[in-house]
N, C-alpha and C positions, 0 to 999 in steps of 0.2 A: 328413619322416622322423619316425618314432616315437621317443619318448624311451626310453632304457634305464633311467631313474631309477625308473619305476614310478608309482603313483598318489600324489596329494597332494604332500607335501614329502619323500618318500622319495628316497634317492640311494645309489649304491654307495660305501660307505666301509669295508666289512669284506671281507677276502679275503686271499689269499696276497700278501705284500709287507710294506711298512713303513708305519706311521702315526705321525706326529709331531704333538704338540699343545702349544701355548704359550698361556697365559692370564695376563694382567696386570691388576691392579685395585688399587684403594686407596680410602681414605675421606677426604673433604675435611673441613675444620673445620666446626663448627656454624655455622648462619646467625646465631643469637643465642647468644653464648657464655654469657650469664647463665642463660638458660632451658635450655640444652643439649637442644634439642628436635629440630631438623631438620638432616639432613646429606645430602650427595650422595655416592654411591658409583659412580664410573665403572669400566668394565671393557672390555677388548678381548681377542679371542682369534683364533687362526688354527690351522687343522688342515690338514696336508698328508698325503695318502695316496698312496703310490706302489705301486699294485697291479698284479700281473702281468696280470690280465684287461683292464686299461684302457690304451689307448695314451697318453692324456694323464693327468697327475696330477689327483687330486681335491683342490682347494684351496677351503676354506671360510673366509670372513671373518665375524667376529662382533663387534659393538660395542653396548654398552648402558649405561644409567645407572639407578640406583635412588635414589629419594627415601625416606630413612629417617626415621621419626618415632617418638617414644617409645622411644628406644634403637633396637633392631631389632624391636620388637613390631609395627610397621606399616610396610609396604614397598610402594611403587608403582614398578614397573619397566617401562622401555621398552627393547626389544632389537631390533636389526636384524641380519639374517644374509644374506649373499650366497653362493650356492652354484652349482656347475656343473650344467648339463643335458647329459647324455651321449647321443649318437646314434651310429649306425654310419656311417662314411664308405663310399665305393664299394669300398674294399679290406677292408671288414668290420672296421675298427678302431674301438674305442670312443673317440670324440673329443668335445671340448667346443666346440660351435659357439655356445653361448648360456649365459647365466647368469641366475638369477632371484633376486629379493629376497623375504625373508620378514620381516614386522614383527609383533612381539608386544608387547601391553600387558597387564600382569597386576598383581594386587593380592593381598597376603598380610597376614593379621592373626593374631597369636598371642593365644590366650586363656589367661591365667595364673591 
């Protein structure tokens, strides 16, 4: 069956209905308290979309961690996201028979 998500990492999350999003994160103590150089910043998130055009809810899970250096001037982030893949069942209802992972590694530097 063909996916209703579309190309790439697209997925139906906007439409008539309700969407709820929760994100939690924090920052851990410095690895070396005297230097105050590197810290970890973990975060998790979940999005639930109950849309009229979909038989199943669209639930997206997200978890990641950032390694901060020089305050927040340099940041290396790893993020993992798990999302539904929608297809039509024999009754033409948009259901979730499968889920896919997406992994992202990114680096950001600020020039002051």
